[in-house]
C-alpha positions as CSV (number, residue, x, y, z in Angstrom):
1,X,-46.8,-106.7,-27.1
2,X,-43.5,-104.8,-27.8
3,X,-41.1,-106.8,-29.9
4,X,-37.4,-105.9,-29.8
5,X,-35.0,-106.6,-32.7
6,X,-31.4,-107.6,-31.9
7,X,-29.0,-107.8,-34.8
8,X,-27.0,-111.0,-35.3
9,X,-23.9,-111.7,-37.3
10,X,-24.1,-113.5,-40.7
11,X,-22.2,-116.8,-40.1
12,X,-22.1,-117.4,-43.8
13,X,-19.6,-114.5,-44.2
14,X,-16.8,-115.9,-42.0
15,X,-13.4,-116.3,-43.7
16,X,-11.9,-119.8,-43.7
17,X,-8.8,-121.4,-44.9
18,X,-7.4,-124.9,-45.7
19,X,-6.3,-126.8,-42.6
20,X,-3.2,-127.8,-44.6
21,X,-2.0,-124.2,-44.7
22,X,-2.2,-123.8,-40.9
23,X,0.9,-124.1,-38.6
24,X,0.3,-126.9,-36.0
25,X,2.3,-127.2,-32.8
26,X,1.7,-131.0,-32.4
27,X,2.8,-133.4,-35.1
28,X,2.8,-137.2,-35.4
29,X,6.6,-137.0,-35.9
30,X,6.8,-135.9,-32.2
31,X,4.5,-138.6,-30.8
32,X,5.6,-141.1,-28.2
33,X,6.4,-144.6,-29.4
34,X,4.3,-147.5,-28.0
35,X,5.9,-149.4,-25.1
36,X,7.6,-152.6,-26.1
37,X,8.6,-155.5,-23.8
38,X,12.4,-155.9,-23.4
39,X,13.1,-152.9,-25.6
40,X,15.8,-151.5,-23.2
41,X,16.2,-148.1,-21.6
42,X,17.7,-146.4,-24.6
43,X,14.6,-147.1,-26.6
44,X,12.5,-145.9,-23.8
45,X,14.2,-142.6,-23.8
46,X,13.8,-142.3,-27.5
47,X,10.2,-143.3,-27.2
48,X,9.2,-140.2,-25.2
49,X,7.2,-137.6,-27.1
50,X,9.2,-134.6,-28.4
51,X,6.6,-132.4,-26.7
52,X,6.5,-130.1,-23.6
53,X,8.4,-131.4,-20.6
54,X,9.6,-134.6,-22.4
55,X,11.2,-132.4,-25.0
56,X,12.7,-130.2,-22.3
57,X,14.2,-133.2,-20.6
58,X,15.7,-134.4,-23.9
59,X,17.1,-130.9,-24.5
60,X,18.6,-130.9,-21.0
61,X,20.2,-134.3,-21.6
62,X,21.7,-133.2,-24.9
63,X,23.0,-130.1,-23.3
64,X,24.8,-132.1,-20.6
65,X,26.3,-134.5,-23.2
66,X,27.4,-131.6,-25.3
67,X,29.0,-129.9,-22.3
68,X,30.9,-133.0,-21.4
69,X,32.3,-133.4,-25.0
70,X,33.3,-129.7,-25.1
71,X,34.8,-129.8,-21.6
72,X,32.4,-127.1,-20.3
73,X,31.3,-126.9,-16.7
74,X,28.4,-129.1,-15.5
75,X,27.7,-127.9,-12.0
76,X,25.5,-130.1,-9.8
77,X,23.8,-128.4,-6.9
78,X,21.8,-130.4,-4.5
79,X,19.8,-130.2,-1.3
80,X,20.1,-132.9,1.3
81,X,16.8,-134.6,0.4
82,X,18.5,-136.0,-2.7
83,X,20.9,-137.9,-0.5
84,X,18.1,-139.1,1.7
85,X,16.3,-140.5,-1.3
86,X,19.1,-143.0,-1.8
87,X,20.6,-141.4,-4.9
88,X,24.3,-141.3,-4.0
89,X,25.1,-144.2,-6.4
90,X,23.5,-142.2,-9.2
91,X,25.5,-139.1,-8.5
92,X,28.7,-141.1,-8.0
93,X,28.3,-142.7,-11.5
94,X,28.0,-139.2,-13.0
95,X,31.1,-138.2,-11.2
96,X,33.0,-141.3,-12.3
97,X,31.9,-140.7,-15.9
98,X,33.3,-137.2,-15.6
99,X,29.9,-135.6,-16.3
100,X,29.8,-133.5,-13.2
101,X,32.6,-131.0,-12.9
102,X,31.6,-129.4,-9.6
103,X,29.5,-130.7,-6.7
104,X,27.7,-128.2,-4.5
105,X,25.8,-129.1,-1.3
106,X,24.2,-127.3,1.6
107,X,25.1,-127.9,5.2
108,X,22.7,-130.7,5.6
109,X,24.2,-132.4,2.6
110,X,27.5,-133.1,4.3
111,X,25.7,-134.4,7.4
112,X,23.7,-137.1,5.6
113,X,26.6,-137.9,3.3
114,X,28.9,-138.4,6.3
115,X,26.4,-140.6,8.1
116,X,26.0,-142.8,5.0
117,X,29.8,-143.2,4.9
118,X,30.1,-143.8,8.7
119,X,27.3,-146.3,9.2
120,X,25.4,-146.9,6.0
121,X,22.2,-145.2,7.2
122,X,20.9,-141.7,8.0
123,X,17.8,-139.5,8.6
124,X,16.5,-139.6,12.2
125,X,12.9,-139.4,13.3
126,X,12.8,-135.6,14.0
127,X,9.4,-135.5,15.7
128,X,10.2,-138.3,18.0
129,X,13.6,-137.0,19.1
130,X,12.5,-133.3,19.3
131,X,10.1,-134.0,22.1
132,X,13.0,-134.9,24.5
133,X,15.6,-132.5,23.1
134,X,17.6,-135.3,21.5
135,X,17.1,-134.1,17.9
136,X,20.5,-133.9,16.1
137,X,22.5,-134.7,19.2
138,X,24.5,-137.6,17.8
139,X,28.1,-136.9,18.7
140,X,29.9,-138.7,15.9
141,X,28.4,-136.6,13.1
142,X,29.1,-133.3,14.8
143,X,32.6,-134.0,16.0
144,X,33.7,-135.5,12.7
145,X,32.5,-132.6,10.6
146,X,33.3,-129.8,13.0
147,X,36.8,-131.0,13.6
148,X,37.3,-131.5,9.9
149,X,36.6,-127.8,9.3
150,X,38.8,-126.6,12.1
151,X,41.7,-128.6,10.8
152,X,41.5,-127.4,7.2
153,X,39.2,-124.5,6.8
154,X,41.5,-122.5,4.4
155,X,41.0,-125.2,1.7
156,X,37.2,-124.8,1.8
157,X,34.5,-126.6,3.7
158,X,33.9,-129.2,1.0
159,X,37.6,-130.1,0.6
160,X,38.1,-130.2,4.4
161,X,35.3,-132.8,4.9
162,X,36.2,-134.7,1.8
163,X,39.9,-135.1,2.9
164,X,38.9,-136.2,6.4
165,X,36.6,-138.8,4.9
166,X,39.4,-140.0,2.6
167,X,41.8,-140.2,5.4
168,X,39.4,-142.1,7.7
169,X,38.4,-145.7,7.8
170,X,34.7,-145.4,7.2
171,X,33.0,-148.6,6.3
172,X,30.7,-147.2,3.6
173,X,32.8,-144.3,2.4
174,X,32.7,-145.5,-1.2
175,X,29.0,-144.5,-1.1
176,X,29.9,-140.9,-0.2
177,X,29.5,-138.4,-3.0
178,X,31.9,-136.1,-1.3
179,X,34.6,-138.7,-1.1
180,X,34.1,-139.8,-4.7
181,X,34.3,-136.2,-5.9
182,X,37.5,-135.9,-3.9
183,X,38.9,-139.0,-5.6
184,X,38.0,-137.7,-9.0
185,X,39.6,-134.3,-8.4
186,X,36.5,-132.2,-8.8
187,X,35.7,-129.4,-6.3
188,X,33.1,-129.8,-3.6
189,X,31.5,-126.6,-2.4
190,X,29.4,-126.5,0.7
191,X,27.2,-123.5,1.6
192,X,26.0,-123.2,5.2
193,X,23.4,-121.0,6.8
194,X,24.5,-120.7,10.5
195,X,22.0,-122.2,12.9
196,X,20.3,-124.4,10.3
197,X,22.2,-127.7,10.8
198,X,22.2,-130.1,13.7
199,X,26.0,-129.9,14.1
200,X,25.7,-126.3,15.1
201,X,24.2,-127.3,18.4
202,X,27.3,-129.0,19.6
203,X,30.3,-127.7,21.6
204,X,32.7,-128.7,18.8
205,X,31.1,-126.2,16.4
206,X,33.1,-123.0,15.6
207,X,31.0,-120.6,13.5
208,X,34.1,-118.6,12.5
209,X,35.9,-121.6,10.9
210,X,32.7,-122.8,9.2
211,X,31.9,-119.3,7.8
212,X,35.5,-118.8,6.5
213,X,35.5,-122.3,4.9
214,X,32.1,-121.9,3.3
215,X,33.1,-118.5,1.9
216,X,36.2,-120.0,0.4
217,X,33.9,-122.5,-1.4
218,X,32.0,-119.6,-2.7
219,X,35.1,-118.2,-4.3
220,X,35.7,-121.7,-5.8
221,X,32.2,-121.7,-7.2
222,X,32.7,-118.4,-8.9
223,X,35.7,-119.9,-10.8
224,X,33.6,-122.8,-11.8
225,X,30.8,-120.6,-13.0
226,X,33.1,-119.1,-15.6
227,X,33.2,-122.4,-17.3
228,X,29.4,-122.3,-18.0
229,X,30.0,-119.7,-20.7
230,X,28.9,-120.9,-24.2
231,X,27.6,-124.4,-23.6
232,X,27.9,-125.3,-19.9
233,X,25.1,-126.7,-17.7
234,X,23.8,-125.8,-14.2
235,X,21.7,-128.4,-12.5
236,X,19.9,-127.7,-9.2
237,X,18.2,-130.6,-7.5
238,X,16.0,-130.0,-4.5
239,X,17.4,-126.7,-3.1
240,X,14.7,-124.1,-2.9
241,X,16.6,-121.3,-1.3
242,X,20.3,-121.7,-0.5
243,X,21.6,-122.8,-3.9
244,X,19.5,-120.5,-6.0
245,X,20.7,-117.5,-3.9
246,X,24.3,-118.6,-3.9
247,X,24.4,-119.2,-7.6
248,X,22.9,-115.9,-8.5
249,X,25.6,-114.0,-6.5
250,X,28.4,-116.3,-7.9
251,X,27.2,-115.6,-11.5
252,X,27.0,-111.9,-10.8
253,X,30.5,-111.8,-9.3
254,X,31.9,-113.8,-12.2
255,X,30.4,-111.3,-14.7
256,X,31.5,-108.3,-12.5
257,X,35.1,-109.6,-12.8
258,X,34.9,-109.3,-16.6
259,X,33.9,-112.8,-17.5
260,X,31.3,-113.5,-20.2
261,X,29.0,-116.1,-18.7
262,X,26.0,-116.6,-21.0
263,X,24.5,-119.1,-23.5
264,X,24.4,-121.9,-21.0
265,X,21.6,-124.3,-19.9
266,X,20.1,-124.0,-16.4
267,X,17.7,-126.7,-15.2
268,X,15.9,-127.0,-11.8
269,X,14.4,-130.2,-10.5
270,X,12.1,-130.2,-7.4
271,X,8.9,-131.8,-6.1
272,X,7.0,-128.6,-6.3
273,X,7.4,-125.2,-8.0
274,X,9.4,-122.7,-5.9
275,X,9.9,-119.0,-6.5
276,X,13.6,-118.6,-6.0
277,X,14.7,-121.5,-8.3
278,X,12.3,-120.2,-10.9
279,X,13.8,-116.7,-11.0
280,X,17.4,-117.4,-9.8
281,X,18.1,-120.6,-11.7
282,X,15.9,-120.8,-14.8
283,X,15.0,-117.2,-15.6
284,X,17.3,-114.3,-14.6
285,X,20.6,-116.0,-15.3
286,X,19.8,-116.9,-18.9
287,X,18.1,-113.6,-19.9
288,X,21.3,-112.6,-21.8
289,X,21.5,-115.9,-23.6
290,X,20.8,-119.6,-22.9
291,X,17.9,-121.7,-21.8
292,X,16.1,-122.5,-18.5
293,X,14.1,-125.5,-17.7
294,X,12.0,-126.3,-14.6
295,X,11.0,-129.9,-13.9
296,X,8.5,-130.9,-11.2
297,X,8.8,-134.5,-9.9
298,X,10.1,-136.7,-7.2
299,X,13.9,-136.9,-7.0
300,X,14.0,-140.6,-6.7
301,X,12.4,-140.8,-10.2
302,X,13.7,-137.7,-11.9
303,X,17.4,-138.0,-11.1
304,X,17.8,-141.6,-12.2
305,X,15.8,-140.8,-15.4
306,X,18.1,-137.9,-16.2
307,X,21.3,-139.7,-15.3
308,X,20.5,-142.9,-17.2
309,X,19.5,-140.8,-20.2
310,X,22.9,-139.1,-20.1
311,X,24.8,-142.3,-19.6
312,X,23.1,-143.9,-22.7
313,X,24.4,-141.0,-24.9
314,X,28.0,-140.9,-23.7
315,X,28.8,-144.5,-24.0
């Protein structure tokens, strides 16, 4: 019977080294601390491991705290789902503590924020109302917002809505993030895609006024983006398309006008991983200097966690 010979390596000749001389990425100094009853939130934050996303979260918190101390821009961009998760009080506290320096919303954001201010509730059953053509046809929301824009479009869409809320007797307006930003003197910028919002279905809607007002907010945002240079922070919560696209153009325009906008922190928070926030928020903008972080998790958990962590450090 034919026997074949196959050569094998000599395992005794391998080169080894002492484990103590090797660099290790995980160390006990970075481990989480055990949970303790009644320890308080500050200890909870400090108990998180200094590893992977927990480390990234800590770095983001520290960047926000540093930006506040150094009077750099902390731009908060948000999709409307953040408002529908009941997070207005969290954002308002960051506004009152002068952490957020600019508030940016999409068109749906002003809708849900107004409805909260108007009646203390929002978010209709879309599937149920769509069947009969009633989806988004509530007259108060459309008329209030559309008339606000017509009356003050030159000041920007965010300011126009904020001022009308401030001048109106709305029972729950203290829970409006737009109103609280207005009271605190920080810009509110609203970016609208025509045809995407329920108020565009109503006869009170004028696309020309809305477009001009939203573009004026874009110009405001460019001015705010300049303040990101050397230590500012950009936060994008739950906007997968509008805010990432708007921010990229605002950043480019600020640089085109001769401003150095680099060495800032950009963090994106969303429930799943999206392409545009990944490249337009956390990657491309910081290629010339800075850091980008992407966090995946539910807004109703992640935003309170981030906000409370910041508050604990600025007291």
